[in-house]
C-alpha positions in Angstrom: 0.1 -0.1 -0.4 2.8 2.6 0.7 4.5 1.8 -2.1 0.9 2.7 -4.3 0.9 6.0 -2.5 4.5 6.9 -3.5 4.0 6.5 -6.7 0.3 7.4 -6.7 1.7 11.1 -7.3 4.5 11.2 -9.3 4.0 12.6 -12.9 5.6 11.4 -16.0 6.4 14.9 -17.7 6.7 12.0 -21.1 3.1 12.2 -20.6 2.2 15.9 -21.9 4.7 15.3 -24.8 3.6 15.2 -28.8 4.4 11.9 -30.4 8.3 12.9 -31.7 9.5 13.5 -28.1 8.1 10.9 -26.2 9.5 8.5 -29.3 12.9 9.8 -28.4 12.9 9.7 -24.6 11.3 5.9 -24.7 15.0 4.7 -25.4 15.2 5.5 -21.4 18.5 7.8 -22.3 18.7 11.7 -23.8 21.9 12.9 -26.0 23.5 16.3 -24.7 21.9 18.0 -27.6 18.2 15.9 -26.6 18.5 17.5 -23.2 18.9 20.8 -24.3 16.1 21.1 -26.7 13.9 19.1 -23.8 15.7 21.6 -21.1 15.1 25.0 -23.0 18.4 26.0 -22.0 21.9 26.3 -23.8 24.2 23.8 -24.9 27.3 26.0 -22.8 25.0 25.4 -20.1 23.7 21.9 -20.0 27.4 20.8 -20.7 28.7 22.9 -17.7 26.1 20.6 -15.5 26.8 17.2 -17.1 30.6 18.2 -16.8 30.0 18.9 -13.0 28.1 16.1 -11.8 25.2 18.6 -11.9 23.3 15.7 -14.2 24.4 12.3 -13.6 25.7 11.1 -17.1 27.7 8.1 -17.8 29.8 8.3 -21.3 28.8 5.2 -24.2 30.5 4.4 -27.4 27.9 7.0 -29.7 28.6 9.8 -26.8 27.9 11.3 -23.7 24.2 10.2 -22.6 22.1 10.9 -19.6 18.6 8.7 -17.8 15.4 10.0 -18.5 14.9 9.6 -15.0 18.4 11.7 -13.9 16.9 14.4 -16.5 13.9 14.6 -14.8 14.6 14.9 -11.2 17.4 17.4 -12.4 14.5 19.3 -14.1 11.7 19.6 -11.4 14.0 20.4 -8.9 14.9 23.6 -11.0 14.0 26.8 -8.9 12.8 28.2 -12.5 13.0 27.2 -16.0 12.3 28.4 -19.4 9.5 27.3 -22.0 10.2 23.7 -23.4 8.7 21.1 -25.6 7.7 19.7 -21.3 5.3 23.3 -20.6 5.9 26.9 -20.5 8.6 28.4 -18.5 7.5 27.8 -14.2 8.4 28.3 -11.0 8.6 25.6 -8.9 6.9 27.0 -5.0 11.0 26.7 -4.0 11.3 29.2 -7.0 7.9 31.4 -5.7 9.3 31.2 -2.1 12.9 32.5 -3.6 11.3 35.5 -6.6 8.4 36.9 -4.1 9.9 36.3 -0.4 6.3 34.6 1.0 6.1 31.4 2.5 4.9 28.3 1.4 0.9 28.2 2.9 0.9 31.8 1.8 2.2 30.9 -2.0 -0.5 27.9 -2.6 -3.4 29.6 -0.9 -2.3 33.4 -3.4 -1.8 30.8 -6.6 -5.5 29.3 -5.9 -6.3 32.1 -5.7 -5.2 33.5 -9.3 -5.9 30.4 -10.6 -2.6 30.4 -11.8 -1.7 27.3 -14.6 -0.1 24.7 -13.7 2.0 21.3 -14.5 3.2 17.9 -12.4 6.9 17.2 -13.1 7.4 13.8 -11.7 6.2 14.3 -8.1 6.4 18.1 -8.5 4.3 21.3 -8.8 5.2 24.2 -11.5 3.7 27.0 -11.8 3.4 29.0 -15.3 5.8 32.2 -14.8 3.9 34.0 -17.2 0.9 33.4 -14.5 2.6 34.1 -11.7 4.0 37.5 -12.6 1.2 39.0 -13.9 -0.8 38.1 -10.3 2.2 38.9 -8.7 2.2 42.6 -9.9 -1.9 42.8 -8.5 -0.9 41.1 -5.3 2.1 43.6 -4.8 -0.8 46.1 -4.8 -2.3 44.8 -1.4 1.2 44.3 0.4 3.3 47.1 -0.3 3.1 50.3 2.4 3.9 52.5 -0.9 2.4 52.3 -4.0 3.5 54.2 -7.3 0.6 55.9 -9.3 -0.4 52.7 -12.1 -0.1 50.1 -8.6 -3.1 52.6 -7.3 -5.2 52.8 -10.6 -4.5 49.0 -11.4 -4.8 47.4 -7.6 -7.4 50.2 -6.5 -9.7 50.6 -9.4 -8.9 55.1 -7.8 -8.8 57.3 -10.0 -6.0 60.1 -10.9 -8.0 63.1 -10.2 -9.7 61.3 -6.9 -5.9 60.8 -5.7 -4.4 63.9 -6.2 -7.8 65.2 -4.5 -7.2 63.1 -2.0 -3.3 64.3 -1.5 -4.9 67.5 -1.4 -6.7 66.5 1.4 -4.3 65.1 3.2 -6.0 62.0 3.5 -3.4 60.3 1.0 -0.1 60.8 2.2 3.1 61.1 -0.3 6.9 60.7 -0.5 9.2 60.6 -3.0 11.9 57.6 -4.0 14.1 57.6 -6.7 12.5 60.6 -8.6 9.0 58.6 -7.8 5.8 60.1 -6.3 4.5 57.4 -4.6 1.6 57.1 -2.2 0.3 55.7 1.1 -1.3 52.7 0.7 -2.8 53.2 3.8 -4.6 56.7 3.2 -6.0 54.9 -0.2 -7.5 52.4 1.7 -8.6 54.9 4.0 -9.9 56.8 1.7 -11.6 53.4 -0.2 -13.5 53.0 3.1 -14.7 56.8 3.7 -13.6 56.3 7.3 -11.0 59.5 6.5 -11.4 62.2 9.6 
């Protein structure tokens, strides 16, 4: 029963590949060139990883080869991946933690709240980088203490006229940072709720 549970959650990226790639992968081993195409990384980068033992390999008469399972293990643990035949550019959960600085449970709620596309590689889930970047830009409007004018308009649907009026009434405080005017999120929330004094 425990073996069943162990393998039950393993997702073979083989299933998501087109027929041509499934044929290549069915041999069980990949050449360096195939890894380059399948991973989306450059040839020099992959060679360096193989040479340094980051991706385990073996040398045969027809050149250096990497087991499909070793490739999947390496690829699934990457913090961030480019688009490739396996799937669109993505983050792992640890890549998301690294990118946002937020904890795992908060991020799991975040990806669900924004319906971020995901796919599995091995035992691990990968999250669409494009979806994450878009959602994170929107989410920052509700996290940051100081917002630029675009974030105020996007996150709080506040018109410029109303924003400047709130600043003039001293409801929303401003500050300057690197030549940009920033607006207090707390003041914007107060204005939106109508609780200003």
